[in-house]
N, CA, C and O atoms as a DFTB+ gen file, in Angstrom:
228 C
 N C O
     1  1    -112.041     -65.764      77.075
     2  2    -112.557     -66.924      77.831
     3  2    -113.466     -66.355      78.980
     4  3    -113.163     -65.369      79.651
     5  1    -114.607     -67.088      79.126
     6  2    -115.521     -66.719      80.213
     7  2    -115.169     -67.550      81.443
     8  3    -115.211     -68.780      81.456
     9  1    -114.807     -66.758      82.509
    10  2    -114.405     -67.409      83.811
    11  2    -115.450     -67.603      84.813
    12  3    -115.240     -68.192      85.873
    13  1    -116.679     -67.062      84.448
    14  2    -117.762     -67.153      85.298
    15  2    -118.348     -68.640      85.233
    16  3    -118.410     -69.292      84.191
    17  1    -118.766     -69.084      86.482
    18  2    -119.233     -70.454      86.513
    19  2    -120.629     -70.405      85.813
    20  3    -121.330     -69.394      85.836
    21  1    -120.983     -71.555      85.194
    22  2    -122.167     -71.723      84.554
    23  2    -123.193     -72.195      85.590
    24  3    -122.797     -73.019      86.414
    25  1    -124.445     -71.779      85.649
    26  2    -125.398     -72.080      86.682
    27  2    -125.530     -73.695      86.706
    28  3    -125.724     -74.259      87.783
    29  1    -125.429     -74.382      85.575
    30  2    -125.603     -75.733      85.636
    31  2    -124.375     -76.413      86.308
    32  3    -124.531     -77.450      86.954
    33  1    -123.256     -75.880      86.170
    34  2    -122.022     -76.368      86.957
    35  2    -122.240     -76.192      88.432
    36  3    -121.755     -77.029      89.193
    37  1    -122.923     -75.182      88.902
    38  2    -123.128     -74.888      90.329
    39  2    -124.126     -75.885      90.738
    40  3    -123.905     -76.527      91.765
    41  1    -125.249     -76.104      90.030
    42  2    -126.276     -77.011      90.505
    43  2    -125.971     -78.483      90.352
    44  3    -126.595     -79.322      91.002
    45  1    -124.994     -78.811      89.478
    46  2    -124.869     -80.160      89.179
    47  2    -124.621     -81.091      90.449
    48  3    -125.206     -82.174      90.463
    49  1    -123.847     -80.768      91.447
    50  2    -123.743     -81.610      92.570
    51  2    -125.024     -81.852      93.334
    52  3    -125.190     -82.901      93.955
    53  1    -125.965     -80.858      93.293
    54  2    -127.253     -80.977      93.948
    55  2    -128.069     -81.929      93.175
    56  3    -128.630     -82.867      93.742
    57  1    -128.170     -81.713      91.785
    58  2    -128.997     -82.486      90.940
    59  2    -128.610     -83.968      90.979
    60  3    -129.506     -84.811      90.944
    61  1    -127.246     -84.354      91.053
    62  2    -126.903     -85.625      91.021
    63  2    -126.656     -86.303      92.330
    64  3    -126.219     -87.452      92.389
    65  1    -126.952     -85.545      93.428
    66  2    -126.865     -86.044      94.713
    67  2    -127.988     -87.117      94.987
    68  3    -129.058     -87.060      94.382
    69  1    -127.713     -88.102      95.919
    70  2    -128.769     -89.074      96.279
    71  2    -129.962     -88.318      96.776
    72  3    -129.838     -87.153      97.155
    73  1    -131.193     -88.984      96.788
    74  2    -132.401     -88.260      97.339
    75  2    -132.221     -87.824      98.761
    76  3    -132.650     -86.728      99.122
    77  1    -131.587     -88.659      99.605
    78  2    -131.358     -88.179     101.041
    79  2    -130.611     -86.928     101.193
    80  3    -130.961     -86.087     102.021
    81  1    -129.582     -86.771     100.418
    82  2    -128.745     -85.488     100.433
    83  2    -129.567     -84.395      99.875
    84  3    -129.691     -83.338     100.495
    85  1    -130.135     -84.600      98.729
    86  2    -131.135     -83.458      98.209
    87  2    -132.187     -83.077      99.258
    88  3    -132.505     -81.900      99.422
    89  1    -132.695     -84.025      99.927
    90  2    -133.676     -83.672     100.965
    91  2    -133.010     -82.773     102.120
    92  3    -133.590     -81.798     102.599
    93  1    -131.914     -83.138     102.462
    94  2    -131.135     -82.363     103.501
    95  2    -130.935     -80.907     102.971
    96  3    -131.264     -79.934     103.651
    97  1    -130.396     -80.802     101.757
    98  2    -130.031     -79.576     101.175
    99  2    -131.308     -78.679     101.043
   100  3    -131.248     -77.486     101.340
   101  1    -132.482     -79.269     100.589
   102  2    -133.759     -78.536     100.494
   103  2    -134.181     -78.002     101.762
   104  3    -134.518     -76.824     101.880
   105  1    -134.174     -78.915     102.824
   106  2    -134.678     -78.509     104.117
   107  2    -133.877     -77.417     104.802
   108  3    -134.409     -76.520     105.456
   109  1    -132.463     -77.552     104.601
   110  2    -131.591     -76.551     105.239
   111  2    -131.748     -75.115     104.480
   112  3    -131.723     -74.045     105.089
   113  1    -131.910     -75.230     103.106
   114  2    -132.182     -74.037     102.309
   115  2    -133.456     -73.400     102.800
   116  3    -133.468     -72.197     103.063
   117  1    -134.587     -74.191     102.942
   118  2    -135.792     -73.692     103.492
   119  2    -135.581     -72.908     104.840
   120  3    -135.983     -71.765     105.062
   121  1    -134.918     -73.673     105.653
   122  2    -134.764     -73.186     107.115
   123  2    -133.977     -71.797     106.950
   124  3    -134.392     -70.799     107.539
   125  1    -132.930     -71.754     106.207
   126  2    -132.108     -70.524     106.120
   127  2    -132.913     -69.411     105.453
   128  3    -132.763     -68.246     105.822
   129  1    -133.709     -69.720     104.542
   130  2    -134.607     -68.756     103.798
   131  2    -135.528     -68.206     104.737
   132  3    -135.728     -66.991     104.748
   133  1    -136.152     -69.034     105.585
   134  2    -137.077     -68.588     106.642
   135  2    -136.407     -67.717     107.641
   136  3    -137.006     -66.736     108.080
   137  1    -135.183     -68.015     108.037
   138  2    -134.489     -67.195     109.010
   139  2    -134.107     -65.781     108.393
   140  3    -134.162     -64.744     109.054
   141  1    -133.730     -65.837     107.113
   142  2    -133.423     -64.490     106.553
   143  2    -134.679     -63.647     106.346
   144  3    -134.654     -62.421     106.450
   145  1    -135.772     -64.339     106.051
   146  2    -136.997     -63.489     105.909
   147  2    -137.415     -62.862     107.252
   148  3    -137.946     -61.754     107.329
   149  1    -137.146     -63.625     108.267
   150  2    -137.505     -63.120     109.634
   151  2    -136.477     -62.323     110.284
   152  3    -136.641     -61.861     111.413
   153  1    -135.282     -62.130     109.509
   154  2    -134.060     -61.584     110.030
   155  2    -133.644     -62.084     111.459
   156  3    -133.260     -61.337     112.359
   157  1    -133.766     -63.386     111.544
   158  2    -133.392     -64.115     112.761
   159  2    -131.982     -64.303     112.945
   160  3    -131.263     -64.697     112.027
   161  1    -131.530     -64.020     114.175
   162  2    -130.170     -64.196     114.460
   163  2    -129.846     -65.436     115.463
   164  3    -128.794     -65.622     116.076
   165  1    -130.918     -66.164     115.472
   166  2    -130.757     -67.411     116.543
   167  2    -129.824     -68.479     115.834
   168  3    -129.570     -68.468     114.630
   169  1    -129.364     -69.375     116.723
   170  2    -128.532     -70.447     116.285
   171  2    -129.196     -71.443     115.388
   172  3    -130.332     -71.846     115.640
   173  1    -128.555     -71.827     114.404
   174  2    -129.169     -72.742     113.367
   175  2    -128.593     -74.120     113.498
   176  3    -129.140     -75.063     112.927
   177  1    -127.531     -74.276     114.214
   178  2    -126.918     -75.620     114.234
   179  2    -127.814     -76.764     114.705
   180  3    -127.812     -77.866     114.155
   181  1    -128.583     -76.444     115.757
   182  2    -129.490     -77.563     116.325
   183  2    -130.654     -77.936     115.260
   184  3    -131.119     -79.074     115.193
   185  1    -131.028     -76.996     114.535
   186  2    -131.993     -77.267     113.503
   187  2    -131.384     -78.122     112.302
   188  3    -131.983     -79.062     111.778
   189  1    -130.221     -77.712     111.965
   190  2    -129.546     -78.422     110.968
   191  2    -129.276     -79.920     111.400
   192  3    -129.466     -80.855     110.622
   193  1    -128.872     -80.065     112.547
   194  2    -128.540     -81.330     113.098
   195  2    -129.828     -82.282     113.186
   196  3    -129.719     -83.490     112.974
   197  1    -130.993     -81.712     113.493
   198  2    -132.150     -82.343     113.512
   199  2    -132.615     -82.771     112.121
   200  3    -133.189     -83.846     111.943
   201  1    -132.342     -81.862     111.091
   202  2    -132.666     -82.218     109.744
   203  2    -131.779     -83.390     109.255
   204  3    -132.302     -84.309     108.625
   205  1    -130.536     -83.385     109.508
   206  2    -129.629     -84.446     109.208
   207  2    -130.008     -85.831     109.868
   208  3    -129.989     -86.891     109.242
   209  1    -130.354     -85.710     111.201
   210  2    -130.622     -86.901     111.864
   211  2    -131.959     -87.531     111.293
   212  3    -132.047     -88.746     111.122
   213  1    -132.929     -86.717     111.024
   214  2    -134.202     -87.243     110.316
   215  2    -133.932     -87.790     109.109
   216  3    -134.550     -88.811     108.806
   217  1    -132.984     -87.242     108.203
   218  2    -132.798     -87.795     106.953
   219  2    -131.992     -89.230     106.905
   220  3    -132.146     -90.091     106.038
   221  1    -131.172     -89.289     107.937
   222  2    -130.370     -90.546     108.157
   223  2    -131.306     -91.642     108.597
   224  3    -131.164     -92.747     108.075
   225  1    -132.185     -91.472     109.438
   226  2    -133.146     -92.495     109.955
   227  2    -133.748     -93.232     108.938
   228  3    -134.564     -94.112     109.214
């Protein structure tokens, strides 16, 4: 038996999420990718809070 998760299983919650949730996921992913590219150690919580607030409006 193969116990490794299928990539489709991992992405399924993202694919089936409402557009607002997908927007939050995408923006947080881009933010984190940017931070990793820059090797930034700054706090990310305020940025994520802003992203969520913008999506909820």
